[in-house]
C-alpha positions in Angstrom: 138.7 -41.9 45.4 140.4 -45.2 44.8 139.5 -48.6 46.0 138.1 -47.3 49.3 135.4 -45.3 47.5 134.6 -48.2 45.1 134.2 -50.5 48.1 131.8 -48.0 49.8 129.8 -47.6 46.6 129.5 -51.4 46.2 128.4 -51.7 49.9 125.7 -49.1 49.4 124.5 -50.8 46.2 124.3 -54.1 48.0 122.4 -52.4 50.9 120.0 -50.9 48.4 119.5 -54.2 46.7 118.7 -56.0 50.0 116.5 -53.1 51.1 114.5 -53.2 47.8 114.1 -57.0 48.1 112.8 -56.7 51.7 110.5 -53.9 50.7 109.2 -55.9 47.7 108.6 -58.9 49.9 106.7 -56.8 52.5 104.6 -55.1 49.8 103.7 -58.4 48.1 102.7 -60.0 51.4 100.1 -57.2 52.2 97.5 -58.5 49.6 97.8 -62.0 51.1 97.1 -60.5 54.6 94.2 -58.5 53.3 92.8 -61.6 51.6 93.1 -63.6 54.8 91.4 -61.0 57.0 88.7 -60.4 54.4 87.9 -64.1 54.4 87.6 -64.1 58.3 85.1 -61.3 58.5 82.3 -59.7 56.5 84.1 -56.8 54.8 81.8 -56.4 51.8 81.4 -52.6 52.3 85.2 -52.3 52.2 85.7 -54.5 49.2 86.6 -51.7 46.8 89.0 -50.1 49.2 90.7 -53.4 49.9 91.1 -54.0 46.2 92.8 -50.6 45.8 95.1 -51.2 48.7 96.0 -54.7 47.4 96.7 -53.2 43.9 98.8 -50.5 45.4 100.8 -53.0 47.4 101.4 -55.3 44.5 102.6 -52.4 42.3 104.8 -51.0 45.0 106.3 -54.4 45.5 106.8 -54.8 41.8 108.7 -51.5 41.6 111.1 -52.5 44.3 111.5 -56.0 42.8 112.3 -54.5 39.4 114.9 -52.3 41.2 116.5 -55.4 42.5 116.7 -56.9 39.0 118.0 -53.6 37.7 121.1 -54.0 39.8 122.0 -57.1 37.8 120.9 -55.8 34.4 121.4 -52.0 34.7 121.1 -51.4 30.9 118.1 -53.6 30.2 115.5 -51.7 28.1 112.8 -54.2 29.1 113.4 -53.6 32.8 113.2 -49.9 32.2 109.9 -50.2 30.3 108.5 -52.5 33.0 109.6 -50.2 35.8 108.1 -47.1 34.0 104.8 -48.9 33.5 104.7 -50.1 37.1 105.4 -46.6 38.4 102.8 -45.1 36.2 100.2 -47.6 37.4 101.3 -47.2 41.0 100.8 -43.4 40.7 97.3 -43.8 39.4 96.3 -46.5 42.0 97.8 -44.5 44.9 95.9 -41.4 43.9 92.7 -43.3 43.7 93.4 -45.0 47.1 94.1 -41.6 48.6 90.8 -40.2 47.4 89.0 -43.3 48.7 90.6 -42.8 52.1 89.2 -39.2 52.2 85.7 -40.7 52.4 86.5 -43.8 54.3 88.4 -42.3 57.3 85.4 -40.0 58.4 83.1 -43.1 58.2 85.6 -45.1 60.3 85.8 -42.3 62.9 82.0 -42.1 63.1 81.8 -45.9 63.5 84.4 -45.8 66.3 82.5 -43.0 68.1 79.3 -45.0 67.8 81.1 -48.1 69.2 82.4 -46.1 72.1 78.9 -44.7 72.8 77.4 -48.3 72.7 80.1 -49.5 75.0 79.3 -46.7 77.5 75.6 -47.6 77.3 76.4 -51.3 77.8 78.4 -50.4 80.9 75.6 -48.3 82.2 73.1 -51.1 81.6 75.3 -53.5 83.4 75.4 -51.1 86.4 71.6 -50.6 86.3 71.1 -54.4 86.1 73.4 -54.8 89.1 71.3 -52.3 91.0 68.1 -54.1 90.0 69.5 -57.5 91.1 70.6 -56.1 94.4 67.2 -54.7 95.0 65.5 -57.9 94.1 67.7 -59.8 96.5 67.0 -57.2 99.2 63.2 -57.6 98.6 63.5 -61.3 98.8 65.3 -61.1 102.1 62.7 -58.7 103.5 59.8 -60.9 102.4 61.4 -64.0 103.9 62.1 -62.1 107.2 58.6 -60.7 107.4 57.0 -64.0 106.6 59.0 -65.7 109.4 58.2 -62.8 111.8 54.5 -62.9 111.0 54.3 -66.7 111.4 56.2 -66.7 114.7 54.4 -63.7 116.2 51.0 -63.3 117.8 48.1 -62.4 115.4 48.6 -58.9 114.0 46.0 -56.7 112.3 46.3 -56.1 108.5 47.4 -52.5 108.8 50.2 -53.3 111.2 51.5 -56.0 108.8 51.2 -53.7 105.8 52.9 -50.8 107.6 55.8 -53.0 108.7 56.2 -54.5 105.3 56.3 -51.1 103.6 58.7 -49.8 106.1 61.2 -52.6 105.6 60.8 -52.5 101.8 61.4 -48.8 101.7 64.5 -49.2 103.8 65.8 -52.1 101.7 65.1 -50.4 98.4 66.2 -46.9 99.5 62.7 -45.4 98.8 61.5 -42.1 99.9 57.9 -43.0 99.9 55.6 -46.0 99.4 51.9 -46.3 98.6 49.4 -49.1 98.2 46.5 -48.7 95.9 43.6 -51.2 95.8 40.7 -51.5 93.3 37.5 -50.2 94.7 34.1 -52.0 94.8 32.4 -49.3 92.8 32.1 -49.2 89.0 33.3 -52.8 88.8 36.7 -52.0 90.3 37.7 -49.6 87.6 38.9 -47.0 90.2 41.9 -47.4 92.5 41.9 -46.2 96.2 44.9 -45.3 98.2 44.7 -47.5 101.3 48.2 -47.0 102.7 51.0 -44.5 102.3 54.3 -44.2 104.0 56.6 -41.2 103.7 60.3 -41.3 104.7 62.8 -38.6 105.4 66.3 -40.0 105.7 65.8 -43.3 107.4 63.0 -42.6 109.8 59.2 -42.6 109.1 57.7 -39.1 109.1 54.1 -39.7 108.4 51.8 -42.7 107.9 48.5 -42.3 106.2 45.9 -45.0 106.7 42.5 -45.5 105.3 40.7 -44.7 102.0 41.7 -41.7 100.0 39.9 -40.1 97.0 39.9 -42.6 94.1 41.8 -42.4 90.9 40.9 -43.9 87.6 42.6 -47.2 86.6 43.5 -45.5 83.3 
């Protein structure tokens, strides 16, 4: 081929040497990164897998580093022996790591699914809490309004006050029906009596039941 082919071969060899050096540097930096993140979090259940990954990275980096040295000493028997031993160990460690990943990846997927489920439940709880807070605020507004109305109005009978209160509370809380149970005087107040019931259809009152109803047990 002449000088042109020799120049191309030299360029490719230099490219391989630089590539091997960069790959070795990247491989050897992985154990340091694993050590850093392991120290920042509790990764005890993953300790064995992290050790395997670190060993695999070190051996992989060593193989490429030996390849860089082989460019300068192509006929060194010591480099050949070291490269062979590193590749043999890397084969064993990579096989063990692959087997460990077969059991680790399903566990990771299940953990991510549980995390997604917990996040969905947390969002639902936030929505429910928002509804409860809005209802509490609506109840407080109704109570303040009714208190002001009762104090500023002529004397009203108890049933009118109770009916008006239940009507406004049902509207504020979007209830379909309301009922008030009071302890009775018989049997030491162990039974409850329905004294007021309000049923709603849509936004208008349909029926109002006043007076004592058959008692129910407090249990």
